[in-house]
N, C-alpha and C positions, 0 to 999 in steps of 0.2 A: 206379339207381346204376351197374349193370353197363353199361348202354347208354352212359352218359357216359364211362366208362373205355374202352370199346371205341372210341368216337368219337375220344377223345384218342389212343389207340394208333394208330388209322388215320391220323390227321393227322400224328403223329410219324413213322410209317413212310413216308408220302409225302414228308415233309420230309427224312427221312434219305436216301431214294433220290435225290431231287433234289440234295441236297448232295453225295452220293457221285458223281453224274454230273458235278457241277461240279468236284469234286476230280480226277476222271479227266481232264477237259479241261485243267485247270491243269497236271497232270503231263505231259500231251502237249505243251503249250506250253513247259514248262520243258525237256523233252527236246529239242525243236526249237531252242530258244534256245541251249542248251549246245552242241548239234551245230553250229549256225551259228557260234558263237563259236570252236570248235575248227577248223572249216573256214577261217574268216577268218585265224586264226593260221597255219595250214598254208600258205595262199596267200601270206601275208606272208613266210613263210620262203622260199618259192620266189622271190618278188620281191627280197627283201633278200639272200638267200644264207643258207645253213645256218649259217655261222659268225657272221653278224651278228645273228641272232635265236636266242639260246640262253640257257641258265641262267647262262652266264658273264657276261652283261651285268647280272644282278641284283646289287644291292648286298648286302653281307654281312648287314646288318640290315634286314629288310623289315617295315614297319609296315602293318597293314591299314587300308584307307580306310573300311571299313564294319564296324560291330559290330552284332550282333543279340543282344539280351538277352531271355531267355525264362524266365518263371516260370508258375505255374499260372493266374494271374489275367490277365496281359497279356504282349504281345510287343512289343518296341520295336526300332526300327532307328535307329542313330546313324551319321551320316556325317561324316567329317572332310573338310570342303569344300576345305581347302588342299592335300590330297593327291590329289584326284580325278584330275587330269591328269598328275601327275608320273610314273607308271609308263611312259607313252608316251615321256617324255624320256630314259629309260634307253637307248633304242635309237637316239638321234640326233635331230637337229632335223627332218629331212625323213622322217618316218615315213610309210609307205604308208597309203592310205585303208583298206585291208583290216584293218590293225592297229587303227585307230580304230573300225572297225565291230565287230571282235572285242571290244573293250573295251565297246562299247555293248550287245552281246549278253550279255556276262557281267554287266553291271550290271542288265540286264533280268532275268537269271536270279535275281539276288538278290531282286528284288521278287517274282518268281513263287514262289520258295521260301518267302518270308515269307507270302505269301497262302496257299500250301499248308498252312503250319503253322496259320494261322487256321482254315482249313476243317477240318483234321483235328481241331483242338480242338473245333470245333462238332459234328463227327461223334461225338466221344467223349461230349460232353454229351448229345446226342440218344440215343445208345445206352444211357447210364446211365438216362435218363428212361424209355426204352422198357422197360428191364429192371425198373425200379421199378413202372411201371404194369402190367406183366405179372404181377408178384407180387401186386399189389393186386387185379388181376382174378381170379387164382386163389383168393385169400382170399375174395373176394366170392362166387365160385361155390361154394366149399366151405360158406360160411354158408348159401347158398340150399339146397344139398343137405341140410344138417342140419335145416333148418326144414320141409322137405317131408316129410309122413308117407308111408310106403311105400304105403298103400292109395290115398291121393289121387294118388300118382305113377302107379300102375297104372290108376286110373280116368282120369287125364288122357291116358295113352297110348291107352287104349281109345276115348276120345272122339275122339282124333285119327284113329284108324283108321276110325271110323264116318263122320267128316266126309269122308274121302277117297272 
C-alpha cells in the first residue's frame, strides 16, 4: 500500500515539475509578447508623432473587446468581434504597420495570460493532490510502525547488519 502511494507521489511530483516548467516558459513568452507590444507602440509614436498617438485620441467611454471570466471550475474568454479592429481607427485611417503589430502582440498576450491561468490552476490541483497523498503516506507509515513489535524491529535491524 505504501509503495503505491509513493509511486503516485513520484508521478505527481514529476507532473508538477513538468507543469511548472511549462508555466515558466509561458510567462517568458507573455513577457516577450508584452514587451514587443510596448516597443511597437513606441515605434508608432515615433512614426506618427507624439501628439498623434496619445491618450487624447481615446474616446471617453472605452469598452473592452475581450472579457475573461474565471471561477474555480472553468475559465472562459469572450471576444466582441465587432470591436476588434476599432481601436486602430481611433488614430486615423492610415495607421502604421507597427501599431497593428502592437495590437497583435497584445491580443497574443491575452491568450498567453489565459493559458497561464489554466496551468496555474492545474499546478494548484497537483499541489493539493501531493499534499493529500503525503498525509496518507504518513498515516500508513505510522500504522506500520504501530504494528511492528519492538523486538522484531531490533531483530530485523540485526539481520540487516548481518547481511551486509
